[in-house]
N, C-alpha and C positions, 0 to 999 in steps of 0.2 A: 554521401558517405555516412552522414548521421543516421539516415534511415536504416542502413545496413547494421549499424552498431546498436541502435535502440530497437530494431525490429519493426515490424508493421504495427502501427498503433491500432489497438482495438477500440472501437467506438460503439457506444450503446446509448440510446436515448432513454433508457430506463432510469427512473428517478431514484436517488439515494438520499436518505435524510441526513443532513449534516448533524454533527454532534450537538447535544442539547446545550442550552444556555450560551449559545454563541451569538455575537452581534453579526450584522449583515456582512461585514467585510472580514470577519475572523477566519483563521485557517487552523484546522486541526490536523496534526501530524501523528503518525504512529510508526513504530519500527518493530518488525517481527522477524524471526529467523526462518531461513530456508534450510531445513535439515535433510541430509542425504546419508543413509546408513549410519545414523546417530552422530554425524559430523556436520558442523556448520559449513554450508556451501555458499551462502549469500545472505543478504539482508533484504527484506521487502519494506519499502517505504510507501505509506499510504497518506494521501492528503485529501481532506474533505473541506470544501468551501463553496460559497455561492459565487456563480459567475457574475461578471460585470453587467450592469443594467443595460448596456447597449448591445448585448448579445455576443460580444467577442472579448475574450480574456487572453492576455499574453502570459505564457508560462516560461519563466527563465530557468534554465537548467544550470547546474554547476559549470562554471567556465574557467576563470583564471583567478588564482590566489597564491600568495607566498612563492612567487616565482615559477609556479606550475600552471600549464594551460591545458585546454581540452579535457577538463575534468569530467565531462559527460561521457568519456570513454568507459568509465566504470559503471554506467547505467545501461540496463537493457530491459526488454520486455515491458515497455511503457504502454499502459492502457488508460483510457479515459472513459468513464461512465457518466452519462448525462449530457454529453456533447453530440452534436449532429455531424461535426467535421473537425478534423485536426490537420493543420498544414504547417510545413516547415516555415520558419522565419529566421533563417541563418542557422548556423550549427548549434547555437546555444539557446534557442527558444522555439516555442511552438505557439501557434494561434489556435485557440479553442473556440469553435462556433457553437452556440447553444441558445436556448430560449432566454430572454432577459431574466437575469437573476437566478438561473437554474442551479439546483444543487449539483455539484460536480465531485466525482471521486477519481483521483489520479493515483495510479499504482505503478511502481517500477521496482526492479531489483538493483541492488548495489553489489558489485563483485569486487574481489581484491585486486589491487594493482600490482601484486607481486606473486611470482610463481612459487617462491619459497620465502626465506627470511630476507627482509630488505637490507639489513646490515647498514654499511656505510652509504648505500645508495638510496636511503629512505628520503622521500619527499613528503613533508607533513600534510600537504594538501590532499594526498591520495590515501584512500582507506585501506586498512589491513583487515582481511577476513581470513582467519585461520580455522582449522577444524574445531578447536575448542576455545577460541577467544576472538575478539574483534576490537578495533580501535579506530576512531575517526574524529575529524573535525567537521563541523556542520557545513563549512563552505564547500567541502568536497562531496557532500552527500545529498543535501536538501535543495529541491527546487523551490521557487517562490513565485506567486502570481505578481504581475507588475503592479506597482503602487501600493503593495501591502506590507512593506517593511515594518511599519509601526502599527500595524493592525493587531488586535488581540490574537494570541495563539494558544492552542491546546496541544497537549502531547500525551501519548500513552505508549506503553510497551505491549507488544504482542505476547503470545504464549511461548515463552522460552522453556526449554527442558528443565525439569526439577534440578535444583542445585545451582543453576546459573545465577550470577549476580551481575548487576550493572551499577556503575558509578558515573554520574553525569551531572552537569549543571542544568540539565533539563528536568531533573527530578523534582525541583520546586514547582515547575509547571505541572508535572505529572500528578503530584500529590496535592496540588492546590494550595500549598503553603504560601506561595507568592505568585502573583500574576506575571505573565510574560507576554512579549510581543513577538512577531515573526522574526525580527532581527535577533532576538535572543536565541531562537532556534538555529538560525544560520551561524551565529557566533557562539557555538557550543563545542564542547569536547566530551567524548564518551568512551569509556573502557568497560568491556564486559567479558565474562568468561565463566567456564565451568568450575575453575578453581581460583577465582579472583578472591584475594584477601582484602577485606575492608576493615580498617582499624579506625575507631572513633575516639576523638578527644574533645573536651570542652575547652575552648580558648577564649578568654575574656568574655565568658558568658554566652558564647555561641558555638554551635556544633561544627566540628571539623571532621571530614571523612577523608581518609587517605587510602587509596586503592592501589594495590600492587599486584602485577601479573608476572609470573615467571620466577626464576631463581636469580638471586643477587648476592654479592659478597657481604651483605649486611642483612639483618633481620628486619622484617616489616615493621615491628614495634620500634626499632631504633630509627628507622626512616621517619615514622610518624612522630616520634619525639623530637627529632631535628626540625621537622616542619612546624610543629607546635611552638617550639622555642622561637623560631624566626618570625612566625606570624605575631606572637605576643610582642616581640621586640619592635617590630615595625608598626604595629598598632600603637604602641606607646610613643614612638617617635612622632607620629602624626596626631597624637592625642585622640585616637578613635577607640571606640569599644569594639567588641567582636562582631563578626558578621558570618553567617553560614558560608562554608567554603568547602570545595572539593579539590583534592590533588590526586592526579593519576600518574602512575609510573608504568610505562609499557616497554617491553623488551623488543629490540630490533634484531637480535641475533648478531652474527658477524664477529664473533670473538677473534681477536687478532693481536696486532702489535700495539695497539693503543685503544682508545675508546672514543666514541662519538656520541654526542647527546644534543638534544634540541628541546626547547621549551616554547610553550605558547600560552600567553596570558589571556584569560577571559575576565569578565567583570566579577565573577563569583567563583572562579576556578582557575587552575592552571594545570597543563599537562606536561609531562616529561617523557620523552621517548629516548632510549639510550641503548647502546650495545651493553651487554650484561656485565662487563667488567668495570662498571662505573663506581669509583671509590666514594665512600660517604663524605670524606673530607672535601672533595670537589663538589659533591652534591650540595653541601652546605652553602657555598658561595653562590651556586647556581640557583638554589631555592630562594635565597635572599634577593637575588636579582628578579626572579619571576614574580614573587609576591609584591615587590616594590612597584611593579607595573599596575597594581591596584590603584596607585595614585599618579605615577609618572608614565605617560603624559596624560592619561585619561582624565584626571581631575585637576590638572593645572593648565588647562587650555586645549588639550587634545592635539591630534596630529595635524600637520599641514596638508594642503591638497595633494602635494607630492610627498607622500609620507616618508620615503627613504631619504630625501634630502634633509629631513629633520631628525634623523636617527641619532645625530650627535647629542641631542638633548634627550630624546625619549629612551635611547639605549645607553648612551654614554653616561648621562647623569644617573641613570638607574644603576650602572656599575659602581659609580662613585658612592652612591648612597647605600648600596648593598654592603660594601666594605666598612663604611662609616658606622652603620647600625650594628654590624657584627662585632666591631671593636667596642662600641659604646655599651652593648649588652653583655660584654664579657664572653661572647662566643668565640671571639678571636683574641689572640694576644697581639701586642704591638709588632712582634716579629712576623706573625701571620699577615697583618695588615700591610706592612712594608714589603713583604715578599710579593704580595699581589700588585702593589704599586710598581715594584721593580720589573715584574713580568710585563706589565703594560708598557713601561718606558722602553724596555728592550725590544719588545715586539713592534711597537710603533716606529722606533728608529730603524729597525731592520726591514720594515715592510716595503716591498716594491711599489705599493700603492700610496705611500705616505703623502705624496703631493697631489693626490686626486682632488678635484673640486667637488662641490656639492652636486653639481649637475652630473659629473661622472659617477659619483656614488649612487645617485638615483638611477642612472642608466645601467650600471653593472652590478648592483648590489646582489641580485639573486643569481648571477652567473659567474662571478669572480670571487673566490674565497678570500683573497687579500683585500679586495675592496669591501667585502661584507664585514670583515673584522675592523676596518678603519674607523667608522663612526663610533663604535664601542670604545676604542682606545682613545681616539681624539677627544670625544666627549668626556671620558673619565679624566683625562689630563686637564681639559678646560675646566672641569669642576674643581680640581685642586687649585688651579691658577686663579680662577675667579673668586673662589672662597677666600683665598689669601688676600686678594685685592680688596674685597669688600671689608674684611676685618681691618686692614690697614687704613682704608678710606674712612671708616667709622670709628677708628681708635679702639677697636675691639668690641664695640657695642652691638655689632650685628655680623652675620655671616650668610653663606648661601642658604642655610636653612630658613632664615627669615624671608628671603626672596621667594622660595618655593611655597612656603606657607601663605604668603600674601597672594601669590599667583592663584592658589587654590580658592581663596576667598573671593578674589576678583572674578575668576572664571564662574563661580556660582552666581555672583551678582549679574554678570552678563547673561548667563543662561536664563535667569529669572526674568530678565527684560526681553528675552527672545533674540538676543544678539550673541555674538561670540567671536573668538579669534583662535589662532593656533598658539601652541605653547611657546614657540620660538619668538613670535611677535610679542606675546604677553611678557616673556622674560625680559626683553629689552625695555619694554614700557614700564614695568615695575621698578627696574633698576634706576631708570631716569626719574620716575615720579617720587620714589621714596628716598633715594640716596644721591640724586643728581649725578648719576654715573652713566656716561654714554659709552656703551660697549659695542655699538654697531660696527665701528671702524675696526676694532680689534678682532671681532668675530669674522668679519669679511677677510681680514688678512690670514687668519688661521684656517678658515673653511674653504677659501677660494683663492687666496693669494700665495699659497705655498710657504707661509710663515710657520715654522715649527713652534710647538708649545714648549717654552723653556721655563722651568720652575726656578724660583729664586733659591739661592744657596741656603738661606735661613728660613725656609718654608716652615719648619717645625722648631725654630729657635734653637735652644740648647738641647733639645730632645733628639735631634737627628741632623745630619748635614746632607745636603744635596751636592753631589760631586759629578764630574764628567769623567767617563772611563772609555777605554778603547779595548776591544778584544777581537779575535778572529770572527768572521761571520760564520753562520751556521751552514754546514753541508752534511746532509744525511749520507751522501755518497751513493745513493741509488734512487730510482724513481718511485716515490711512495705512492703516487696516484696509480701508476701502471701496475705496481705490485698489488695494491688492493683490488684493482679491476681483474687481476689474474688469479684471484682467490688466495692472496698472500704468498704467491710464488715470486721470489725475488726477481725483479726486472730492472734493467737499465743501470747496472752497477758501473760506476765511472772508474776505469782502470787507473786513473791518476788521483782518485779520491781516497779519503781515509777509510771507508768501509772496505774497499778492495785490499788495502794494505793490511787490514786486520783479518782478512780471510773470507770476506763476504763474496759470494759468487752468484751469478744468474742461475736460476733453477732451484736454489735452496728454498725451503718453505719456512716462512716466518711463523713462529708459534706465538710469541708474545714479546713485548718490550719489558725488560726487567729493571731498567734504570735509565735515567736521562731526562732531559727537559727539551723536547723538540722546540727549535728556535733559538736555543742557547748553545753557542759553539764552545763554551767554556766548561760544560758539564758532560762527563763521560756518558755515552750511550751504551746500553747492553741489550742485545737481542738474543733470545733463545731461538735456534733454528733447527730444522730437520735437514741434515746433510746426508742424503742418500740412505736414510734409515737410522742414522746416528744423531742423537740430540747433542748439541753443544751450544755454549754461550760465546758470542762474539762481542768483544768490548773495544771501543775506540773513542777518541776525542773527535767530535764532529766539526773540526775546524776547517773552514774553507780557505780559499786563496786570498780573499780580501779581508778587510777589517770593517767594523762598525763602531761609530762613536755614539755614545748614548749617555743619558743621565741616570744616576742611581741614588737611592736614599740609604744612608748608613746610620744605624741607630747608635746613640751614645749610651753610656751606662745609666743615664737618667731616664731612659725611655720607658721603663716599666713603672715609673712613679705615677701616682694618681693625677698629678698636674699634667704630665706628658700624655697620658691616655686621654685626658679631657681635651687637650689641645689637638691631638690627631683625630679624635672622633667628633670634635665640635660640640662636646657636651657642655 
């Protein structure tokens, strides 16, 4: 099957000189356009490297990443120059036979994974190639010779048409400003286009490039300003200076009843892909989360072998610190901060997956939306709870910030000695070593024992109270997934539900959601629909037949005082 997709491999024994100034095991990559009638039809990837000394080199093709598999489906027309034979070695690799150490040139095309706009169906592992722009993550595009992950890498852009611009964390390899290895190429993100807008800022003495493709409900400069403020605030939190950084914003199409967005953190960049109705207010929280990944979990121990089982820390603590830093920097008010905590509390209490174990999270993370959200919310709430316990245990002399900062120092020391551990293990070890706090039992109960995270009523002292509330569970009243799949044609309206009672019927076309908070049965929903050629707005309270009990934080009149802001933000 792979031979059909990649085509017949072209083999030539003709020698091709590898790029200059490369070491024997280095790999040089380049990406060039395939234009057809002035439109981008595909990308061509070229790899130049020396074959292994034993005369056989295994070439790994893009395979599985971020819940997507068979990524080699987007590759075709693979050719190898300098090899005497190429044979299959499973669907995701090729064995190249050649003279010992022979220079090899591998070329293949990368095509789009989508017939049109991906919209809500986007998978970040799969490249987008449109007639006038493209967007990809390296895991879905670049092949790699076996054993070369840490080998020196080169990178170059091919001859794109005049006016095209690219923004990528590969640019520092391309321009020689910083060296890179093959793994940097694989773990990269790239956005390019004929009308790509690239805005530059200096943040803490280092360049920030913000690349925006397409039309959005905010200006590119406003987006760049928001990114710059967040990067400055989080650098200050960790006590770091600036570092060169790239942020990309790519449109997914699919305007409809809501919005969908996804981010991917790299070591010196992060990418955001979203449906184009992405509000800047939501972008601020999301940007703070993505940039915080510069440190969590990358610099505080790194991911565990089974990465998804540790997402409660790497994703949940990142959510916790995103809100904390936004409040501390004055980018959020206490009301903004508490609103985000309350959304997390309600969403977690309402989740059908709330009792899932770590093993179940690891198994279902990429296939079940409820499971995918769980470690974010569970870890966020654990951050609130453990921060409070550390403060009480130390009499207010320390908090979770001190633990994360010591984890960072310890992780560096371990790396210098050639050893290491994962962030979850290091977290428990630092708490025990520094504060004589054993949290392993508590974590096991919350992560695997079905024990909910319950916040103390006086979590924020006199600044806010934590209370228990009950309200109707959320019922949209129609099948949102089937409606999206049907091109926003309303599907699966429940005759006994609130949407039907308000006038919603199968076959109407959803134009957009104008009000409401999905997941909250106490907030009125409003949808603008096309009903047989007539636009109208249908409003209703999305209250289901059951109830949900949850905690919520209620601010007191003192909440806006400097003392309360300091308490809630850990300043």
